[in-house]
C-alpha positions in Angstrom: -40.9 -51.2 -57.8 -38.3 -49.0 -58.8 -34.8 -50.3 -59.2 -32.4 -47.6 -58.5 -28.7 -48.4 -59.8 -25.9 -47.5 -57.4 -23.4 -45.6 -59.3 -20.0 -47.3 -60.3 -16.4 -47.0 -58.3 -14.8 -45.8 -61.8 -10.9 -45.6 -62.0 -9.4 -43.2 -64.0 -5.6 -43.2 -65.5 -3.2 -40.8 -67.2 -4.7 -42.3 -70.7 -8.1 -41.6 -70.0 -7.5 -37.9 -69.0 -5.4 -37.3 -72.4 -8.5 -38.6 -73.9 -10.8 -36.2 -72.3 -8.5 -33.0 -73.1 -7.9 -34.5 -77.0 -11.4 -34.8 -77.4 -13.2 -32.0 -75.2 -10.5 -29.2 -75.8 -10.3 -27.1 -78.8 -7.8 -27.3 -80.8 -5.7 -30.1 -78.7 -3.8 -28.1 -75.8 -0.4 -29.1 -75.4 0.3 -30.9 -71.9 2.6 -28.6 -70.1 2.8 -30.2 -66.7 2.3 -33.8 -66.8 2.2 -33.9 -62.7 -0.8 -32.3 -62.3 -2.8 -35.3 -64.5 -0.6 -37.8 -62.0 -1.7 -35.7 -59.1 -5.2 -36.2 -60.6 -5.3 -39.5 -60.7 -3.6 -40.0 -57.6 -5.9 -37.9 -55.6 -8.7 -39.5 -57.3 -7.6 -42.9 -55.6 -6.2 -41.6 -52.3 -6.9 -43.5 -49.6 -6.4 -43.7 -46.1 -6.0 -47.0 -44.1 -7.9 -48.5 -46.8 -11.0 -46.1 -46.6 -11.6 -44.0 -49.4 -11.0 -40.5 -49.2 -13.4 -39.2 -51.8 -16.2 -41.8 -51.4 -18.7 -41.2 -54.0 -18.7 -40.0 -58.3 -19.4 -36.6 -56.9 -16.7 -36.3 -54.7 -14.3 -38.1 -56.7 -15.3 -35.8 -59.7 -15.0 -32.7 -57.6 -11.2 -33.4 -56.4 -10.7 -33.4 -60.1 -12.2 -30.5 -61.2 -10.7 -28.8 -58.1 -7.0 -29.8 -58.7 -6.8 -29.3 -62.3 -8.2 -25.5 -62.1 -5.8 -24.8 -59.5 -3.1 -26.9 -61.2 -3.1 -26.2 -65.2 -2.3 -29.2 -66.9 -2.3 -28.0 -70.2 -1.0 -24.7 -72.2 -4.7 -23.4 -72.3 -8.1 -24.6 -71.6 -7.6 -25.8 -68.2 -11.0 -24.6 -66.9 -12.9 -26.6 -69.8 -10.7 -29.6 -69.8 -11.3 -29.6 -65.8 -15.5 -29.6 -65.9 -15.2 -31.8 -69.0 -13.3 -34.3 -66.8 -15.6 -33.8 -63.9 -19.0 -34.2 -66.4 -17.2 -36.8 -67.7 -16.2 -39.1 -65.0 -20.0 -38.6 -63.6 -21.2 -40.2 -66.8 -18.7 -42.7 -66.4 -19.9 -43.8 -62.9 -23.4 -44.4 -64.7 -25.2 -41.3 -63.6 -27.5 -39.1 -66.0 -25.8 -35.9 -65.6 -27.7 -32.4 -67.1 -26.2 -29.0 -66.9 -26.0 -25.9 -69.1 -23.0 -23.7 -70.1 -24.0 -21.3 -67.2 -24.2 -23.8 -64.5 -20.4 -25.2 -65.8 -18.7 -21.6 -65.9 -20.5 -20.7 -62.9 -18.9 -23.9 -60.9 -15.7 -23.1 -62.8 -15.9 -19.7 -61.5 -16.2 -20.8 -57.9 -13.5 -23.1 -57.9 -11.1 -20.8 -59.3 -11.6 -18.7 -56.6 -10.4 -20.9 -54.2 -13.1 -20.8 -51.4 -14.8 -23.8 -52.7 -13.7 -27.3 -50.9 -14.6 -30.2 -52.1 -17.4 -30.6 -50.3 -18.8 -27.6 -52.0 -18.1 -28.3 -55.2 -19.1 -32.0 -54.8 -22.7 -30.4 -53.5 -23.1 -28.3 -57.0 -22.0 -31.4 -59.0 -25.0 -33.5 -57.3 -27.4 -30.7 -58.5 -26.4 -31.8 -62.2 -27.2 -35.4 -61.7 -30.6 -36.8 -62.0 
């Protein structure tokens, strides 16, 4: 019998986002919009009448990726930062993630074009998870 572990419901905070920025973006770019980071934390935790707006790790990672690409928080490397946040969130949630630089770049371009919904982005992120 194979036991499948449920993904964790990981809560992020400003310190976690700053740690990802420091570790995953070259040259440690400065924060130019603290509000974008605060908004990312709030969006990730969003609930309506006690029901999470984003109810699984892929949707929460997608909401972070979408917001951080459209509302840049750093002086540069925002696409890299947003992608690193989504990836790190999935890993922190206990998911095994396998992707390529091409997949990351294509997803970032799809999101940046503005045509992708959170559900579209989450579907792409699900393809990264085993």
